[in-house]
C-alpha positions in Angstrom: 19.0 51.1 -3.0 15.8 51.4 -5.0 17.2 48.9 -7.6 18.0 46.4 -4.8 14.5 46.7 -3.5 13.1 46.1 -7.0 15.3 43.1 -7.4 14.2 41.7 -4.0 10.6 42.2 -4.9 11.1 40.5 -8.3 12.7 37.5 -6.5 9.9 37.4 -4.0 7.3 37.3 -6.8 9.1 34.6 -8.6 10.2 32.3 -5.7 8.3 33.4 -2.7 9.1 34.4 0.9 10.4 31.0 2.0 13.0 31.0 -0.8 14.1 34.6 0.1 14.4 33.7 3.8 16.5 30.6 3.0 18.9 32.6 0.7 19.3 35.3 3.3 20.0 32.7 6.1 22.5 30.9 3.8 24.3 34.2 3.0 24.5 34.9 6.7 25.9 31.5 7.4 28.6 32.1 4.7 29.5 35.5 6.0 29.7 34.5 9.7 31.9 31.5 8.9 29.3 29.0 10.0 29.7 27.0 6.7 33.4 26.7 7.4 32.6 25.1 10.7 29.9 22.9 9.2 32.2 21.8 6.3 35.7 21.7 7.9 38.8 21.5 5.8 40.8 18.3 6.3 43.3 16.1 4.5 42.3 12.9 2.8 44.4 10.8 5.1 42.5 12.3 8.1 39.5 10.2 7.2 40.7 7.0 5.7 38.4 4.6 3.8 37.5 2.7 7.0 35.6 5.8 8.3 33.3 5.8 5.3 32.5 2.0 5.1 30.0 -0.1 6.9 31.4 -2.0 9.9 31.3 -5.4 8.1 33.2 -4.2 5.0 37.0 -4.6 5.1 39.0 -1.5 4.3 42.4 -2.9 3.4 42.8 -2.6 -0.4 43.1 -6.3 -1.3 40.4 -7.4 1.0 38.1 -4.5 0.1 38.5 -5.3 -3.6 37.7 -9.0 -3.0 34.5 -7.9 -1.1 33.6 -5.5 -3.8 33.9 -8.1 -6.5 31.4 -10.3 -4.7 28.9 -7.5 -3.9 29.1 -5.1 -6.9 25.7 -3.8 -8.1 25.0 -3.8 -11.9 26.2 -1.0 -14.1 25.5 -0.2 -17.7 28.1 -2.9 -18.6 30.0 -5.6 -16.6 33.2 -4.7 -18.4 34.1 -2.3 -21.1 32.1 -3.5 -24.1 33.4 -4.5 -27.4 32.4 -2.2 -30.2 30.1 -3.5 -32.9 31.8 -4.9 -35.9 30.7 -2.1 -38.2 29.5 0.8 -36.0 27.5 3.6 -37.4 30.0 6.0 -35.8 33.7 6.5 -36.4 35.6 5.2 -33.3 38.8 6.9 -34.5 37.3 10.3 -33.6 37.3 9.4 -30.0 41.0 8.2 -30.2 42.0 11.5 -31.9 40.2 13.5 -29.2 41.8 11.4 -26.4 45.2 12.1 -27.8 44.5 15.8 -27.6 43.6 15.4 -24.0 46.8 13.5 -23.2 48.6 16.4 -24.9 47.0 18.9 -22.6 44.3 20.2 -24.9 40.7 20.3 -23.6 37.5 21.4 -25.3 35.5 23.8 -23.1 31.7 23.6 -23.3 32.0 21.1 -26.1 33.4 23.7 -28.4 36.5 25.8 -27.7 39.9 24.1 -27.2 42.3 25.4 -24.6 45.8 24.2 -23.9 45.9 23.8 -20.1 48.3 20.9 -19.6 48.1 17.2 -18.5 47.1 17.0 -15.8 45.3 20.3 -16.1 45.7 23.3 -13.9 42.6 22.6 -11.9 42.2 26.2 -10.7 42.8 28.2 -13.8 40.5 30.3 -15.9 42.2 29.9 -19.3 40.2 32.6 -20.9 41.6 35.3 -18.5 44.7 33.3 -17.3 43.5 34.0 -13.7 44.1 31.3 -11.1 41.8 31.1 -8.1 43.2 30.7 -4.7 42.8 27.0 -3.9 43.9 27.4 -0.2 40.7 29.0 0.9 37.5 27.3 2.1 35.0 26.9 -0.7 32.6 29.3 1.1 35.1 32.1 0.9 35.5 32.0 -2.9 33.2 34.3 -4.9 31.6 32.8 -8.0 32.0 36.1 -9.9 34.8 38.6 -10.5 37.5 39.1 -13.0 37.4 35.4 -13.8 34.5 33.2 -14.9 34.0 30.4 -12.4 32.4 28.2 -15.0 35.7 28.1 -16.9 37.4 26.8 -13.8 34.7 24.3 -13.1 34.6 22.9 -16.7 37.7 20.6 -16.6 36.8 19.6 -13.1 33.6 18.0 -14.4 35.9 15.4 -15.9 33.8 15.1 -19.0 37.0 14.0 -20.9 36.7 10.7 -19.0 34.0 9.6 -21.4 36.4 10.3 -24.3 39.1 8.2 -22.7 36.7 5.4 -22.2 35.5 5.5 -25.8 39.1 5.6 -27.0 40.0 2.6 -24.8 37.1 0.6 -26.2 38.3 1.4 -29.7 42.0 0.8 -29.2 42.5 -1.3 -26.0 45.5 1.0 -25.3 46.3 0.8 -21.6 47.5 4.4 -21.6 43.9 5.6 -21.3 43.0 3.9 -18.0 46.4 5.0 -16.7 45.6 8.5 -17.7 42.3 8.2 -15.9 43.9 7.3 -12.6 46.7 9.9 -13.0 44.1 12.6 -13.4 42.1 11.5 -10.4 45.1 11.2 -8.2 46.4 14.6 -9.3 43.0 16.2 -8.8 42.8 14.8 -5.2 46.3 16.1 -4.5 45.3 19.6 -5.5 41.8 19.6 -4.1 41.7 18.4 -0.5 38.2 18.3 1.0 36.3 21.5 1.2 39.2 23.5 -0.1 39.1 25.6 -3.2 36.6 26.4 -6.0 35.9 22.8 -6.9 34.1 22.1 -3.7 31.8 25.1 -4.1 28.9 23.7 -6.1 27.1 20.4 -5.5 26.0 20.0 -9.1 29.6 20.3 -10.3 30.6 17.6 -7.7 27.7 15.4 -8.9 28.8 15.7 -12.6 32.4 14.8 -11.6 31.2 11.8 -9.7 29.2 10.6 -12.7 32.3 10.8 -14.9 34.5 9.2 -12.3 32.0 6.3 -11.8 31.7 5.7 -15.5 35.5 5.6 -15.9 35.9 3.4 -12.8 33.5 0.7 -14.3 35.0 0.9 -17.7 38.6 0.6 -16.5 38.0 -1.8 -13.6 39.7 -4.7 -15.3 42.7 -2.8 -16.5 46.1 -3.5 -14.8 46.2 0.2 -13.9 43.2 -0.3 -11.6 45.1 -1.5 -8.6 43.5 -2.3 -5.3 45.2 0.7 -3.7 43.8 3.0 -6.4 40.4 1.6 -6.1 40.4 2.0 -2.3 41.4 5.6 -2.6 38.8 6.2 -5.3 36.0 5.1 -2.9 37.3 7.4 -0.3 37.2 10.3 -2.8 33.7 9.4 -3.9 32.4 9.1 -0.3 33.8 12.5 0.7 32.3 14.3 -2.3 28.9 12.5 -1.9 28.8 13.6 1.8 29.6 17.2 0.7 26.5 17.1 -1.6 24.3 15.6 1.0 25.1 17.9 3.8 24.4 21.0 1.7 21.4 19.5 -0.1 19.0 22.2 0.9 20.8 24.8 -1.3 20.1 22.8 -4.4 16.5 22.1 -3.4 15.9 25.9 -3.1 17.3 26.5 -6.6 14.2 25.1 -8.1 16.1 24.0 -11.2 18.4 21.5 -12.7 20.9 21.6 -9.8 18.4 19.9 -7.6 17.9 17.1 -10.2 21.6 16.6 -10.8 22.6 16.5 -7.2 19.7 14.1 -6.4 20.9 11.8 -9.1 24.5 12.0 -7.9 23.5 10.9 -4.4 21.2 8.2 -5.7 23.9 6.9 -8.0 26.4 6.7 -5.2 23.9 5.0 -3.0 22.9 2.4 -5.5 26.4 1.6 -6.9 28.4 1.8 -3.7 26.2 0.1 -1.0 29.3 -0.5 1.1 29.3 3.1 2.2 27.8 3.6 5.6 25.5 6.4 4.3 24.5 4.6 1.1 20.9 4.0 2.2 20.6 7.6 3.2 21.8 8.8 -0.2 19.7 6.3 -2.0 16.5 7.2 -0.2 16.9 11.0 -0.4 18.1 10.8 -4.1 15.1 8.7 -5.3 12.6 10.8 -3.3 14.1 14.0 -4.7 14.2 12.8 -8.3 10.5 11.9 -8.1 9.6 15.2 -6.5 11.6 17.3 -8.9 10.1 15.6 -11.9 6.6 16.5 -10.6 7.7 20.1 -9.8 9.8 20.9 -12.8 8.2 19.1 -15.7 4.8 20.5 -16.9 1.9 18.2 -17.9 2.5 19.0 -21.6 6.1 17.9 -21.4 7.8 21.3 -21.3 10.4 22.3 -18.7 10.1 25.0 -16.0 13.6 26.5 -16.8 12.4 27.4 -20.3 15.6 26.2 -21.9 15.8 23.4 -24.4 19.4 22.8 -23.6 18.7 22.5 -19.9 15.7 20.4 -20.7 17.9 18.0 -22.6 20.3 18.0 -19.7 17.8 16.9 -17.1 16.2 14.3 -19.5 19.7 12.8 -19.9 20.0 12.6 -16.1 16.6 10.9 -15.8 17.5 8.4 -18.6 20.6 7.4 -16.6 18.6 7.0 -13.4 15.9 5.0 -15.1 18.3 2.6 -16.7 20.4 2.1 -13.6 17.2 1.6 -11.6 15.9 -1.0 -14.0 19.2 -2.9 -13.9 19.3 -3.0 -10.1 15.6 -3.7 -9.5 14.9 -0.2 -8.2 12.5 1.1 -10.8 11.1 4.6 -10.5 7.4 5.2 -10.4 5.0 5.0 -13.3 4.2 8.6 -12.9 7.9 9.6 -13.4 8.1 7.4 -16.5 4.9 9.1 -17.9 6.3 12.5 -17.2 9.6 11.8 -18.9 7.8 10.2 -21.8 5.7 13.3 -22.3 8.9 15.4 -22.3 10.5 13.1 -24.9 7.4 13.4 -27.1 7.6 17.1 -26.8 11.3 17.1 -28.0 10.5 14.8 -30.9 8.1 17.3 -32.3 10.7 20.1 -32.3 13.8 18.4 -33.7 15.0 18.8 -37.2 15.7 15.1 -38.0 18.3 15.7 -40.8 20.6 17.8 -38.6 19.4 17.0 -35.1 19.1 20.7 -34.3 16.4 22.3 -32.1 15.2 25.9 -31.8 17.7 28.0 -29.9 15.4 28.7 -26.9 16.5 29.8 -23.5 19.9 29.6 -21.9 22.4 27.5 -23.7 25.9 27.0 -22.3 26.6 23.8 -24.3 26.4 21.7 -21.2 26.1 17.9 -21.7 25.7 15.4 -18.9 27.9 12.6 -20.3 29.1 13.1 -23.9 29.4 9.6 -25.2 29.5 10.4 -28.9 31.3 12.7 -31.4 28.2 14.7 -32.4 28.2 18.4 -32.0 26.4 19.7 -28.9 23.7 21.3 -31.1 22.7 17.8 -32.2 19.9 16.5 -30.0 19.6 13.1 -31.7 21.9 11.2 -29.3 19.6 12.1 -26.3 16.4 11.4 -28.2 17.6 8.1 -29.7 18.7 6.9 -26.3 15.5 8.0 -24.6 13.3 6.6 -27.3 14.9 3.2 -27.0 14.7 3.2 -23.2 11.0 4.2 -23.1 9.7 2.6 -26.3 12.2 -0.2 -27.2 12.7 1.3 -30.6 14.8 3.8 -32.4 13.5 7.2 -33.4 16.1 7.8 -36.1 18.0 5.7 -38.6 21.5 4.5 -37.8 24.2 7.2 -37.4 26.8 8.7 -35.2 24.1 9.6 -32.6 23.7 6.0 -31.7 26.9 5.7 -29.8 25.4 7.2 -26.6 22.6 4.7 -26.8 25.1 1.8 -27.2 26.9 2.8 -24.0 23.6 3.0 -22.0 21.6 0.2 -23.5 24.1 -2.2 -25.1 24.6 -3.5 -28.6 21.1 -5.1 -28.7 19.6 -1.5 -28.8 21.4 -1.0 -32.2 19.4 -3.9 -33.6 16.0 -2.6 -32.5 13.5 -1.5 -35.1 12.8 2.0 -36.1 9.5 3.6 -34.8 7.1 4.1 -37.6 6.0 7.4 -36.0 
């Protein structure tokens, strides 16, 4: 009892009374089953695409695709880009990794491979071989126990989509977009709304939506991307975005990277899928939250409130994606946000070892990356810094190398031709 009181007092000192009251109320809602009522379980067909779209947008697959082709916002690329003639990275590495994915081998946390099948077992912790009950409401599933919930969530982030995209760009082999759609369809079939562990965490959903959205735009012109698949895809996106939005207060009260990731996920859905009836709501909340969290979580000297260089890189990458998409769609973020991110980037540039790309091992480090678009080791911070430096300064921080591939996907081939900063 004394230890519990000490823990509560420590949390009170760190987060304050308001945070404690919120967490207590949230735990009560979970225990009483209120969350199950607020987030009901249903089947995908119970809420077809029409229920998610604005009234003037057609929902029949062929008509919807025609409408979408006329009203699509800008993404990082209009179609999957052609690789440079002589890239500074080895495209075959992406192809080799994609083949492992198709053979059922996935790398967890950018490091350890596990054989979990294709499509994967979406509810398995391969480390303990424990499978979580996927028939329960997400609020009834504990995030601790004999299994490690992060091992279950890892493949459900769909980070392997970026590898499939890179392999497609290198080979033009249609088996990669077909694999993308097979994986999404299988995931939806095993994860109906609000059911199972993969609906528990808003940040995990946001990361999944980022990967799905990237793959959707990269594979859009593939024969595999049929009108029927695209229509279903938008239904899946809408349901997951709504799950994030309706539970947004939980992320806000985490005072950490979850709030930033979920805000970006909603903003991204709002700006890229304006046909959704709640798009403006997602867009407004997401942008406001991204601005607010930058002020709250990034200190004036450029350091990060979570005291972790890995998590710092994580949120910088999220902001780079947001800033680039905002610029492309004439929805630029504030000058103060740009200044805050620029200070953080400068802070990183002072710590990196340029020859290896390594940084001091400071704070929590689970190997998490937002969207791995290169073959560099997760200990190499050069991909993020090179991307950010070009976005903010129009130049490169490092010479050409494998770390430029991420910048290529975000900024285009012209970024590879930019000059190197004398600093």
